[in-house]
C-alpha positions, 0 to 999 in steps of 0.5 A, a space after each residue: 500500499 502506498 503512503 501519503 503524506 500532507 504538506 498541512 499535517 506533516 512537518 517532515 518527510 522523514 517518516 513516509 521517506 523510510 518506505 521509499 527507495 533511494 541512492 544515498 549519497 547521490 541526489 535523486 531526480 525531479 520531474 514535472 510531468 504534465 498530464 494533459 487537460 483531465 483525459 488519462 488517454 491523453 497523457 503522453 508516453 514520456 509522463 507515464 514513464 516519468 511517473 513509473 520511474 519515480 520513487 515519490 509522487 507529488 501533487 497539489 490539492 486543495 483543502 478538502 484533499 482531493 487532487 484532480 492531478 492525482 485523479 488523472 494519473 491514478 492508474 499509473 500510481 504503484 503501492 510501493 510509491 510514496 505520495 506527498 500531497 502538497 495541500 494549499 492552506 487556501 484557495 481565496 484571497 482571504 487570510 489572517 498571514 502578516 503577508 496576506 495572500 501572497 505571503 501565505 502562498 510563498 510560505 507554503 510553497 518554501 514549505 512544499 519544496 523543502 519536503 520535496 528536497 527532503 526526498 531529493 537529497 535522500 537519493 529519491 526520484 520525485 515526480 510532480 504532478 501537473 495538470 495540463 503542462 507544467 510550466 503553463 499557469 501551473 502549481 509545479 512552476 513554483 517548485 520548479 523555481 525552488 528546486 530546478 537549480 539544485 537538482 537534476 531536472 526534466 520537464 515532460 510537457 502536457 496538452 494545455 487547456 488552450 489546445 484542449 479548448 480549441 480541439 473540443 470547439 473545433 475551430 482553428 486558434 490561429 492561422 497565417 500571421 494571426 497571433 494568440 494572446 493568452 489572458 489570465 481572467 483575474 485582470 482588471 476589467 479595464 486591462 482585460 478589455 484593452 487586451 481582447 480588443 488588441 487580440 486577433 485570437 485569444 484565450 481568458 483562463 481562470 474564469 469561475 469567479 471572474 467569468 461576469 468581469 471577463 464577458 463584460 470586457 469582451 462586450 467593451 472590446 466588442 468581441 462578445 459575439 465571437 467569444 466561445 465558452 469551454 468547460 472542462 475540456 476532455 474531463 467529465 461534465 464537459 461543456 461548450 457553447 457561445 460564451 454570451 449564452 453561459 449563465 454565470 452562476 454555472 461557471 467553474 475555475 476550470 473553464 475558458 473563454 476562447 476568440 478563435 481565428 477570425 480567418 473565414 468569419 461570417 461574411 460581412 454581407 450577412 450582417 444586419 448592421 455595420 459601422 464606421 470606426 475612424 482610426 488614429 494610428 499615431 505618427 508611424 504605425 504599429 508602435 504607436 497604436 492604442 490597444 482599442 485601435 489595434 482591436 478595431 482595425 483588426 475587427 474591420 472587414 474593410 479598411 479605408 484610407 490614404 495608401 501611405 496609411 493603409 501601408 502601415 496596417 498588417 494584411 490580414 487574410 479575408 480583409 479587404 482594402 480600399 486605398 486612395 489618394 490624400 486629396 479625396 477626404 470626402 470621396 473617401 468618407 462616403 465610400 466607407 459610410 456606404 460600405 457600412 450601410 451594406 453591413 460592413 464593419 469598416 476602419 477608416 485609417 488616418 495618421 495621427 489623431 483622426 480628430 486633428 487636421 485628418 479625417 474624423 471631421 471628413 467622416 462626420 461632415 459626410 455622415 451629417 447627411 440624412 442618407 447616413 443617419 442610421 450608420 453608427 460612426 466611432 472616432 478612436 484617438 491616436 497619439 498626434 504628430 504634435 505630441 510625438 515630436 514634443 516628446 522627442 524634443 523634450 517638453 515643448 508644450 508644456 504650458 499653454 500652445 496652439 496647433 495651426 495648419 499652414 495648408 491654404 488648401 481649405 482655408 484663405 491664407 489671410 485666416 492663416 496670417 490672422 491665427 499666427 498673429 493672434 497666437 504669437 501676440 499671446 506668447 503661445 507656443 505654436 505647433 505648425 502642421 502641414 508646413 509645406 510640400 511639393 506644391 506649397 513652398 512659400 508658407 514656412 518663409 511667409 510665417 517665419 517673417 511674420 513670427 519674427 515681428 512678434 518673437 524674438 530671433 533666438 526663439 527655439 524651434 523644433 524641427 521634427 521630421 519622419 517622427 517614429 519613422 526610419 528617416 527620423 530627425 528632430 533638431 532644434 534651431 533659432 527662428 531666424 536661422 530657420 530654413 524653409 527648404 528643410 522644411 516638407 509635408 513629413 516635418 512638423 514645427 514647433 515655435 516656442 514662446 518667450 519662455 521656452 528654453 532649449 539646452 543641450 538639444 532639450 527643449 522644454 517651456 516651463 509651466 509657470 509663466 511670470 506675472 505682469 
């Protein structure tokens, strides 16, 4: 008959250890044995061999003493093997331990590792059983971190709950260039929503008491209808289905939420309702995208935008891309809204922040027409060119500032001059957008000449070109030395106020303005 000892009741491994064999003088070997999701037939041959080789079989359990890991491996445990039941002292985050919940668990892990070390020091081979894979959200990893550097250790991988859930759903998790995000349901809801919105495919672990929060996060991320639910995959009581249909009161800990591959989703034409989301990609694409914007781009059936900005967005199978020139904003907006009327989810791709000299206004102007009254439009913020350039230069926008476009394509130059005088007269820092292009070469010189009548010649000016891109260049010159020939459409200028300072290439505007 096998001998079982408990961490919660025994203080040393010596009594039970006397019944196990071992080679004195040579330390034993440690195995972390992955058992798969629950069906004993999914255990690997290597897992069965490791258990057979062991003198000691250890497994974690809750305070009731039952261990799912042991139940999976039961037919392979012999009567002559010592069993070490590593019983958690608590399973909820309420404890009077001076170190709190984390402190109580750390003490438990230290004690459990010490028990296993006693066996290993006596020359015994120890197999620690783990549901799923030992190093994937498993209790074994806490033993591994405390023992693997001291003893010969082998980890036997197991089928994870992620793979088991996908198998039971019968739906691909990832295809082509899609990425898979694995998220613990214990994260705050805001963080869950952000990560789910940005994910291609995703699996949320540790549901149970977190289910309502996870469901809310999926809904906020616009992914609830895509979500699937898997409970006890390959175990008795297995259940699968649409997550939106699951009663939160029935959800156990051993369940996961799955967002399968997006490829070959339901065609847009059969959707009852589409919509337009105007997405700001920041100054240079992927590194500057917010999680919400990533999610909107990934969720879209169609991407519409200026070709240069579309090129910043990864190509996804099945997603349609509609590129156009940068001077057809109204036509682009109308095209996107017409797609949405036909049930498509459309992302209009804009550089920077879509509400700052970009596509949001163009879309909203057209959307105000009666024929588009039933088309929902969302605008998602992005990092503005001015904020990106300011951060690279230091903090020139640290006090009051104005943003002015030097393009006279949509407003007369006389209006631009009037606004420049007003901003300069108020001693505001001025961020100048669209300062020049192949067809507009004189505006920067005109603006410089005007500003020199109201600002000192040594006023710092930030020249930020291609911020975030491969040809990024950020320099500081004084206003009198500003060379218009160095300025093009990819350049943003920040003209300092009378208080703006520059030192060793770093520019800032003090928060406090002098009185009087």
